[in-house]
N, C-alpha and C positions, 0 to 999 in steps of 0.2 A: 778464501778469506770470508768471514762470517759476515752476515747483513747486521747483526747487532750492533749498536753503536757502542763506543767505549764512553767511560764516566764523563770524561771532559767534553766530548761531543754531544753527549745527552744533556749535560748541565747547561752549555751554550745554547743550545736548541730551547731548553725549558726557559732560560732568561729571555730569548727572542720572543717567545710564545707570551710572556707576561708583559713585554713592552707592548706588543700588538693587543692584547686585551685591556690594558689600561689606557689606550687612545680611546677606545670607546667607539670607534669608527668602524665596527664590524658588524653585519647583519647577525641576527641572532643564530642562525644555522652556522655560520662562519666561527663564531665566537663559542658555540657549543663544540663544534668539531675541534677547534684549538684546544679548549678547556679538556676534552676527553684526552687528546694527544698529550697535553701537559701532565694530566694525571698518571698516564702510562710511563712518561719519562721520570717523574717525581718517584714512583713506585721502583723504577729501574735503579735510580740513583741512591735511594734509600737501601736497596738490597745490596748494592755494591758497597756501600759505606759498612753495612752490617757485615759482610764477608771480609772487608779489610779489618774491622776491628777484632773479629774471631782469629784472623790470621796473626795480628799483633799480640792477641792474647796467648796463643799458643806459643809464639816465639819468647814470650817473656814469663813462662812459667817456671817456678822454682824447682829445685832438685826434688821436692816431695810431689811434683806436679800441680801444685797450686798456683793459679796466676798471682803474680806479685804486682802490686800497683807501682807503676813508674810514672813520675810527673813528665807532662811533655813540656819540653823547653822550647820555646819560639827562638828565632834567630835574634829577636830584640831583646831577650832576656838575658843573653850571654855577655 
């Protein structure tokens, strides 16, 4: 098993870091360390989202190979 976090775990950890940073109760060194970790997690999540978007585009290409826009419908819109 890989040591890399999955998207959900990374997002949860990022949310925890934001909460800790918002309290303002950290030393400068601790805050910087958490900020750096948060930036790494944010980049990881962004990359995962871009990969998912590319997969969806590939799945939704029309017969000519061109991506066709398909509106996303949430459960609330149905």
